[in-house]
Every structure is written in structure tokens, then in C-alpha cells.
C-alpha positions in Angstrom: 4.8 26.1 -2.7 5.2 22.4 -1.8 7.8 20.1 -3.2 5.2 18.5 -5.5 4.1 21.8 -7.0 7.6 23.1 -7.2 8.8 19.9 -9.1 5.9 20.2 -11.6 6.3 23.9 -12.2 10.1 23.5 -12.6 9.6 20.7 -15.0 7.0 22.6 -17.0 9.0 25.8 -17.3 12.1 23.9 -18.3 10.9 21.3 -20.8 7.4 22.3 -22.1 7.8 24.5 -25.2 5.7 25.9 -28.0 5.9 25.0 -31.7 3.5 27.0 -33.8 0.0 26.2 -32.3 1.2 23.1 -30.5 3.3 22.2 -27.4 6.1 19.6 -27.1 8.5 18.4 -24.5 12.1 19.4 -25.1 14.3 16.5 -24.2 17.9 17.7 -24.6 20.1 20.1 -22.7 20.6 23.6 -24.1 24.3 23.4 -23.6 24.5 20.4 -26.0 23.4 22.6 -29.0 21.8 19.6 -30.7 19.2 19.9 -33.5 17.0 17.1 -32.0 14.1 18.6 -30.2 11.8 15.9 -28.9 10.8 12.3 -29.1 7.6 10.3 -28.7 8.7 8.9 -25.3 9.1 12.5 -24.0 5.8 13.4 -25.5 4.0 10.5 -23.8 5.4 11.5 -20.5 4.3 15.1 -21.0 0.7 14.1 -21.8 0.6 11.8 -18.8 1.9 14.6 -16.5 -0.5 17.2 -18.0 -3.6 15.1 -17.5 -2.6 14.0 -14.0 -2.2 17.7 -13.2 -5.6 18.5 -14.8 -3.9 21.0 -17.1 -6.2 20.7 -20.1 -4.8 23.6 -22.0 -1.3 22.0 -22.0 -2.8 18.6 -22.7 -4.6 19.9 -25.8 -1.5 21.6 -27.1 0.5 18.4 -26.7 -2.4 16.5 -28.4 -2.2 18.9 -31.4 1.5 18.2 -31.7 0.9 14.4 -31.6 -1.7 14.7 -34.3 0.6 16.7 -36.5 3.5 14.2 -36.3 1.6 11.0 -36.7 3.0 8.7 -39.4 0.9 6.8 -42.1 0.2 4.0 -39.6 -1.5 6.4 -37.2 1.5 6.3 -34.7 3.7 9.1 -33.5 7.0 9.6 -35.4 9.5 8.8 -32.7 11.8 11.9 -33.1 11.7 15.4 -34.5 14.6 17.8 -35.2 14.9 21.3 -36.7 16.0 21.9 -40.3 18.0 24.9 -41.5 14.8 27.0 -41.5 13.9 26.1 -37.9 11.0 23.8 -39.0 10.4 20.6 -37.3 11.1 17.5 -39.4 11.6 13.8 -38.7 14.9 12.8 -37.1 17.7 11.2 -38.9 17.5 7.7 -37.5 14.2 6.4 -38.8 12.4 9.4 -37.5 9.2 8.6 -39.2 9.0 5.2 -37.4 7.3 4.9 -34.0 8.7 3.7 -30.7 6.1 1.6 -28.8 6.4 3.2 -25.3 5.7 6.7 -26.5 2.4 5.7 -28.2 1.3 3.6 -25.3 1.7 6.5 -23.0 0.0 8.9 -25.3 -2.9 6.5 -25.7 -3.1 5.9 -21.9 -3.2 9.7 -21.4 -6.0 10.1 -24.0 -8.2 7.4 -22.3 -7.6 9.2 -18.9 -8.5 12.5 -20.5 -11.7 11.1 -21.9 -12.7 10.1 -18.3 -11.5 13.4 -16.8 -12.8 16.0 -19.3 -14.8 14.1 -22.0 -13.8 16.3 -24.9 -11.1 19.0 -25.5 -10.4 22.0 -27.6 -11.9 25.5 -27.4 -15.2 24.3 -28.8 -15.0 20.7 -27.6 -13.8 19.5 -31.0 -11.3 17.0 -29.7 -12.9 13.6 -29.0 -10.4 12.1 -26.6 -12.0 8.6 -26.5 -12.2 8.4 -30.3 -8.5 9.4 -30.6 -7.5 6.9 -27.9 -9.4 4.0 -29.5 -7.9 4.7 -32.9 -4.4 4.8 -31.5 -5.0 1.6 -29.5 -6.0 -0.1 -32.7 -2.8 1.1 -34.4 -0.6 0.0 -31.5 -2.1 -3.5 -31.5 -1.8 -3.8 -35.3 1.8 -2.6 -35.6 3.5 -2.7 -32.2 2.4 -6.1 -30.8 3.8 -9.5 -31.8 0.6 -11.4 -32.5 2.2 -14.8 -31.9 3.8 -14.1 -28.5 1.5 -11.2 -27.5 4.7 -9.2 -26.5 5.4 -5.6 -27.4 7.6 -5.0 -30.4 10.2 -2.2 -30.3 8.3 -0.2 -33.0 6.2 -0.3 -36.1 9.3 -0.9 -38.2 10.0 -4.4 -36.8 8.5 -6.7 -39.5 8.2 -10.5 -39.4 11.4 -12.1 -40.7 13.5 -9.3 -39.4 15.9 -9.8 -36.4 14.2 -6.8 -34.8 10.9 -8.7 -34.8 12.4 -11.1 -32.3 13.1 -8.3 -29.8 11.1 -6.8 -27.0 12.1 -3.9 -24.7 11.3 -3.7 -21.0 10.6 0.1 -21.3 7.5 -1.0 -23.2 6.3 -3.3 -20.4 3.7 -0.6 -19.5 1.3 -2.9 -17.7 -0.9 -0.2 -16.2 -1.4 1.3 -19.7 -2.3 -2.1 -21.2 -4.7 -2.6 -18.3 -6.5 0.7 -19.2 -6.6 -0.6 -22.8 -8.2 -3.9 -21.5 -11.0 -2.0 -19.9 -11.5 0.9 -22.4 -10.7 -0.6 -25.8 -13.7 -3.0 -26.0 -13.0 -4.3 -29.5 -9.6 -5.7 -28.5 -10.3 -6.5 -24.8 -9.2 -10.2 -25.1 -6.0 -9.3 -27.0 -4.9 -6.7 -24.3 -5.5 -9.4 -21.7 -3.1 -11.7 -23.5 -0.5 -8.9 -23.7 -0.7 -8.4 -19.9 -0.4 -12.1 -19.2 2.5 -12.5 -21.7 4.5 -9.6 -20.1 4.0 -11.0 -16.6 5.1 -14.4 -17.8 8.2 -12.9 -19.4 9.0 -10.8 -16.2 8.8 -14.0 -14.1 11.1 -15.8 -16.5 13.7 -13.0 -16.2 13.5 -13.3 -12.4 14.2 -17.0 -12.6 17.3 -16.2 -14.7 18.6 -13.6 -12.2 17.0 -14.4 -8.8 19.6 -12.5 -6.8 19.0 -9.1 -8.4 15.8 -9.3 -10.4 17.4 -7.0 -13.0 16.2 -7.2 -16.6 18.2 -6.5 -19.7 17.5 -3.5 -21.9 16.5 -5.8 -24.7 15.2 -9.4 -24.7 15.3 -11.7 -27.7 12.9 -14.4 -28.5 14.3 -18.0 -28.7 12.1 -19.4 -31.5 12.7 -23.0 -30.4 11.5 -22.6 -26.8 9.2 -19.6 -27.4 10.8 -17.8 -24.4 12.5 -14.4 -24.3 16.1 -14.2 -23.0 18.5 -11.3 -22.4 20.3 -10.1 -25.5 23.9 -11.4 -25.6 25.3 -8.5 -27.6 24.4 -5.1 -29.1 21.1 -5.6 -30.9 20.0 -2.0 -31.4 21.4 0.8 -29.3 24.7 0.0 -27.6 27.1 -2.6 -26.1 24.9 -2.3 -23.0 21.8 -3.8 -24.6 22.3 -7.0 -22.6 22.5 -5.0 -19.3 20.2 -3.0 -16.9 20.5 0.3 -18.7 18.5 3.3 -19.8 15.5 1.3 -21.0 15.0 -1.3 -18.2 15.7 1.3 -15.5 12.0 2.1 -15.8 10.9 -1.4 -14.8 10.6 -0.8 -11.0 8.3 2.2 -11.8 6.3 0.7 -14.6 5.7 -2.7 -13.0 5.3 -1.1 -9.6 2.6 1.2 -10.8 0.7 -1.8 -12.1 1.0 -3.5 -8.8 -0.2 -0.4 -7.0 -3.3 -0.4 -9.1 -4.1 -4.1 -9.1 -2.2 -5.8 -6.2 -1.5 -8.6 -8.8 0.7 -10.9 -6.7 2.3 -12.4 -9.8 4.6 -9.3 -10.1 5.4 -8.8 -6.4 8.4 -11.2 -6.3 10.4 -9.3 -8.9 9.6 -6.0 -7.2 10.7 -7.3 -3.8 13.9 -8.8 -5.3 14.8 -5.5 -7.1 14.0 -3.6 -3.9 16.4 -5.8 -1.9 19.1 -5.3 -4.5 18.7 -1.5 -4.6 18.6 -1.3 -0.8 22.0 -3.0 -0.8 23.3 -0.6 -3.4 21.9 2.4 -1.5 23.7 1.3 1.6 27.0 1.9 -0.2 26.2 5.5 -1.1 28.2 8.4 0.3 25.8 11.3 0.0 26.5 14.6 -1.8 25.0 13.3 -5.0 27.0 10.1 -4.8 24.1 7.8 -4.5 24.9 4.1 -4.2 22.4 3.3 -7.0 24.4 3.6 -10.2 23.3 4.4 -13.8 23.9 0.9 -15.2 24.4 -2.7 -14.1 25.2 -6.1 -15.5 22.4 -8.6 -14.6 24.6 -10.1 -11.9 24.5 -6.8 -10.0 28.0 -5.5 -10.9 27.9 -1.9 -12.0 29.9 -0.8 -15.1 29.7 3.0 -14.4 30.8 5.1 -11.4 28.1 7.7 -11.6 24.4 7.9 -10.8 21.4 9.5 -12.5 17.9 10.4 -11.4 16.5 8.1 -14.1 17.8 5.1 -12.2 17.2 6.4 -8.7 13.6 7.8 -9.0 12.1 4.4 -10.0 13.9 2.7 -7.0 12.5 5.5 -4.8 9.0 4.7 -6.0 9.6 1.0 -5.3 10.6 1.7 -1.7 7.6 3.9 -1.3 5.3 1.3 -2.8 6.6 -1.5 -0.5 6.6 0.7 2.6 10.4 0.5 3.2 10.6 3.7 5.2 14.3 3.6 6.1 15.4 3.3 2.5 12.8 5.8 1.3 14.0 8.4 3.7 17.6 7.9 2.7 17.0 7.9 -1.1 14.9 11.1 -0.8 17.8 12.8 0.8 20.1 11.6 -1.9 17.8 12.8 -4.7 17.7 16.3 -3.3 21.4 16.6 -4.0 21.5 15.1 -7.4 22.0 16.9 -10.7 18.8 17.4 -12.7 18.3 15.9 -16.2 15.3 15.7 -18.5 14.9 11.9 -18.2 15.4 11.9 -14.4 13.2 14.9 -13.7 10.4 13.6 -15.9 10.5 10.2 -14.3 10.5 11.8 -10.8 7.6 14.2 -11.6 5.3 11.2 -12.5 4.3 11.1 -8.8 2.5 8.6 -6.7 -1.2 8.4 -6.1 -2.5 9.5 -2.7 -5.1 6.8 -2.3 -4.2 3.1 -2.2 -6.8 0.3 -2.0 -6.7 -3.3 -1.0 -9.3 -6.0 -1.7 -8.0 -9.3 -0.2 -7.3 -11.9 -3.0 -9.5 -9.9 -5.4 -12.2 -12.6 -4.7 -15.9 -12.0 -4.3 -18.3 -14.7 -3.1 -22.0 -14.2 -3.6 -23.8 -12.9 -0.6 -20.7 -12.8 1.5 -19.3 -9.7 3.2 -16.4 -8.2 1.2 -13.8 -6.3 3.3 -12.2 -3.3 1.7 -9.3 -1.3 3.0 -8.2 2.0 1.5 -5.2 4.1 2.7 -4.8 7.8 2.5 -1.1 8.4 2.0 0.6 10.9 4.4 1.9 13.9 2.5 5.1 14.2 4.6 6.2 10.7 4.0 5.5 10.6 0.2 8.1 11.4 -2.4 7.8 14.2 -3.4 5.7 15.6 -0.6 2.0 16.2 -1.4 0.1 19.4 -1.2 -2.9 18.8 1.1 -5.3 21.4 -0.4 -4.7 20.5 -4.0 -3.6 16.9 -4.2 -6.1 15.2 -1.9 -9.6 14.5 -3.2 -12.7 15.7 -1.3 -14.0 12.1 -1.0 -13.9 8.6 -2.5 -16.6 6.7 -4.3 -16.7 2.9 -4.8 -18.8 1.3 -7.6 -19.4 -2.3 -8.5 -19.3 -2.6 -12.3 -19.9 -5.5 -14.7 -19.9 -6.0 -18.5 -20.9 -8.7 -20.9 -18.0 -10.5 -22.7 -19.9 -10.3 -25.9 -20.8 -6.6 -25.5 -18.1 -5.0 -23.3 -19.1 -1.5 -24.2 -22.4 -2.0 -22.3 -21.2 -1.4 -18.7 -23.6 -1.8 -15.8 -22.9 -0.5 -12.3 -24.2 0.0 -8.8 -22.8 2.2 -6.1 -21.2 0.5 -3.2 -20.3 3.6 -1.2 -19.8 7.3 -1.7 -18.6 10.3 0.3 -15.9 8.2 1.9 -13.3 10.2 3.9 -10.0 11.1 2.3 -8.7 13.6 4.8 -4.9 13.0 5.4 -3.4 12.7 8.9 -2.8 16.1 10.5 0.5 17.4 9.1 0.6 14.4 6.8 3.0 12.7 9.2 1.6 9.1 8.6 -0.9 7.2 6.5 -4.6 6.9 7.5 -6.2 3.5 6.9 -9.9 3.1 6.5 -11.9 -0.1 6.4 -15.2 -0.6 4.7 -17.4 -3.7 4.0 -20.0 -4.5 1.4 -22.4 -7.4 1.1 -22.0 -8.9 -2.3 -25.1 -9.6 -4.5 -26.8 -13.0 -4.0 -26.9 -16.0 -6.3 -30.1 -14.7 -8.0 -28.0 -11.7 -9.3 -25.3 -13.9 -10.6 -27.7 -16.3 -12.2 -28.8 -13.3 -14.3 -25.2 -12.1 -14.8 -23.2 -15.3 -14.7 -19.4 -14.9 -14.2 -18.8 -17.2 -17.2 -20.3 -14.4 -19.3 -19.4 -11.2 -17.4 -16.4 -9.4 -16.1 -16.7 -7.8 -12.6 -14.7 -5.1 -11.0 -14.7 -2.5 -8.1 -13.8 1.0 -9.2 -12.5 3.5 -6.6 -13.0 7.0 -7.9 -11.4 10.0 -6.1 -13.9 12.9 -6.2 -12.3 16.4 -6.9 -13.9 19.8 -7.1 -15.3 20.4 -10.6 -13.2 22.6 -12.9 -15.3 24.5 -15.4 -14.5 24.0 -19.1 -11.9 26.5 -20.2 -11.0 27.7 -16.7 -7.5 27.5 -15.3 -6.8 24.1 -13.8 -5.2 23.5 -10.4 -1.5 22.7 -10.4 -1.6 19.6 -8.2 -2.1 15.9 -9.1 -5.6 14.5 -9.7 -5.6 10.8 -9.1 -7.4 8.6 -11.7 -9.9 6.0 -10.7 -8.4 2.7 -9.5 -9.9 -0.5 -10.9 -9.7 -3.8 -9.1 -10.8 -6.8 -11.2 -12.8 -9.4 -9.2 -12.9 -13.1 -9.4 -16.5 -14.0 -8.6 -17.5 -17.3 -7.0 -21.2 -18.1 -6.7 -22.5 -20.0 -3.7 -25.5 -22.0 -5.1 -25.8 -24.3 -2.1 -29.2 -22.8 -1.0 -30.5 -22.0 -4.5 -33.3 -21.0 -5.2 -33.4 -19.5 -1.7 -30.4 -17.2 -1.9 
């Protein structure tokens, strides 16, 4: 069994548990003896992991739990505990309210499931797309500030409350909002504004702390300037709300994953700045579980704890992998092998990397010109954790050119650019394999029929896996979702009507 399979199986056996006819993700440690069982954040992670592993049986069990513990706003109650009879009930601290990140992850997983399986349940009674669209509507209505377009910390933050001025970097799930942008047609424009607002806020935080790129656990809106700034005191959870703590430690992973999918250069500066900071911290580590990356920092880079945790280290590891910093990647992998396992850390780590990366220079397409496309098959031995060649890698890669009308985004048109592209890894997975393809863009007649002013255009890279029959046992390994690259189209009309 490879590291990837081992990590997944270990995580599943340790944290995935049954409650009546549902499944949930246990997020405490047995030795603590606490009555709290799970939370929506843990549940969202579990659904993302299950769909990425193509484990539909687990996914449907988790979906049933989500459906059972939705609140009156259609969002998941953020925490459940056991009562004196062993029944699951809402937690003590506003347990019926939602926490934004959990619902965003659940909704993202449902949209992916709709593309992966279509429907679920023994008789196909679960309509994943319908459930995802309903949840996306609830998230936008109750968990987004409609003036600033930034995520709220939950459905309980109402206009006029101090909490309504807060946003939390653990909710900066750009790759999730990107899926909403493409899949939730009714709110497409709104999700685009959410993505832009988050990127603007991220850039503003980098300007405030250009030496580290660290972001506070909570940001507060200055109503005079309309900008978000780090909290200056405890605003919700602890005295470390103004610091890089247990919420913002996910930023390198969340923003990095969006960059991996889109190559949106607007977010690269903060990723590189954080990577330089963490590389410096890593250099101070002493091994034997004493990683140089600590579990909490002030925004100036000074740490306020003397211990580490996988929840802080795994996102930094992903960042090194994403940017190709092999020396730091190798060192941090060795450190991680010696670290104590926790729910949060193990769950963050098991959300593994994709095996195919794509690059379309500048995301620009000029009519009739040749578009150069590069895609890279990641070497299993240099990934973290190592990949399983037989299960993880797709059989081939397909590329499609898609476009949709602004006024009717549900009507998606497409044409195939290439299919059957090679995805075989380098022998032994010792290095990456880069492939180059080219495609001649449609001419100006095409774009006169489908003008860029009225249509959105994208390239979709779809890894092709062996078909799994409905109801059969799924493979254990990761199945990578399709990668969507939005295109900015420029039409050359200089020779019109002779295109």
C-alpha cells in the first residue's frame, strides 16, 4: 500500500463513523472524553475527501447526515454533541447556526459529485446537482455580505451586529467559489464578485505585512474606507484572533489550490511571500517532530508558541509543492513523517494534490491564432504524499473548448480540442513529465456568432478514469476533478469578412 492509500485508509478508519443510517467525521480525540462529536467544517472535509476518492457509498452516508442536520435556513448546523441518551443534538455554543466554510465545502463536494456520478442513493434518489444549487443559494443569501461581497462568519451574523463586520480567512475558499461561478448559473455574476473581493482583500493584507504575507484569523471591515484590516483584539474565539492561528493556517492551501486550478497571477505574490517566510522558519527546525514551522504567529512573523502541528505544516508543504521548491519540500516531508497525528492536521494533509497540472500562457485566446498548451504529469515519488501509479493516474486527458451565453449560462456549448492525451507518469515517478499541445482557435466568423461581449469561454481539462459501475466498490485512490481555465478572448477583425 502506498503512502497515499495508507493515509486515506488510516484517516477513514480513525475518523469516519456511523450514526444511525448516516456517516459523520469525528473531530475530537477519544482520550479527551468530550461530548462534542463533529462539526460542519469536519463534515465538509469528509465529503471532499470521499468524492475525491470516488467512494460514493461513504459520500452518500455523509450527505444523509448533512441533510439531517440542516437548519431552517438550509445550512448545516455547525456542531453536534451527544445528549444523555447518546442522541446527536446541536452543540452548546450556537450549535444550530452555520459556519460558512463547512457549507462551502459541502456544496463544492456536491457539485463535484454531480459531475462524477450524476445521482446517488441505492435507487438514484439523491440529486446531487439540485442539492448543490439549493445549498449555494442559501450560502449566498445568508453567508455573504452583499455590500462588500465578502464571506460572513456564519448565518448568524446580521446587519448592525459587530459580527457582520467580520470575515474569516478560513472561508476564503476560492476554488469552491470558482465552482459555484461555473455551476450555479443563477448567481454566476455574484460569485464572480465574491472571488474578486477575496483576492482584493488578500492583496491588501499582503500590503500590510509584506515581509511575511501572514493573514490574521479574523479581519474586520473599516466602514469608512470599506477595507478589511486585521482584528486588533479578541472578536470571537480567542486572544489570538489578530494573529495567524487555527483559521488562517489554511490560507496557503486554500489560495494555493485556487492558483493551481487557474494560474491567476493576482494571488501568486502572497503565495510566494508566505513560502519565503515558511522556508525561513523551516530552516530553524531540528527534526524529530520539532519542525521549524510553529502553530501560531503574530503577523510580523514572531511565533507565540513553541510547538508545531500538522494543521500548520501541511498547508506549507502544499505550497512548496505547488511552487516547485524541491529542497524545502523534501525537508518538510521528512519532518511531517515524525509529527504527532491530530484530526485537523491529518484531514488537511489527506486532501492531497492533483496529479495533472495545466498551463495556458496568460489565459488569452486570439481568434485564429495557435494556442500553446502545456500540461504536466506529476511524478509520484516527488509528490506529498506519494501517489499510487495504478489507481491515482488517469488513463488519459481530454481538452474541451466551452462557451456559454451571459443571459443563459445553463446553455453550455462545447467542442473537443483533444482527447486521448498521454498521462503516463515518468518511470518510477522520479520526476514530472511535461507535454505540449497546440490548438488553432476559431476564426473571427465564429466569434461574430458568439461575441466575447456576450459569452464566457474556457478550456476544460478532464482526466479520464475507468468507469465504475453504479453500486460497485470504488477504488481507494484519488480521482482528479476537471480543471477549468477561463479564457480572455481577443478577436482579430483586421481581415474581416475574410477570416
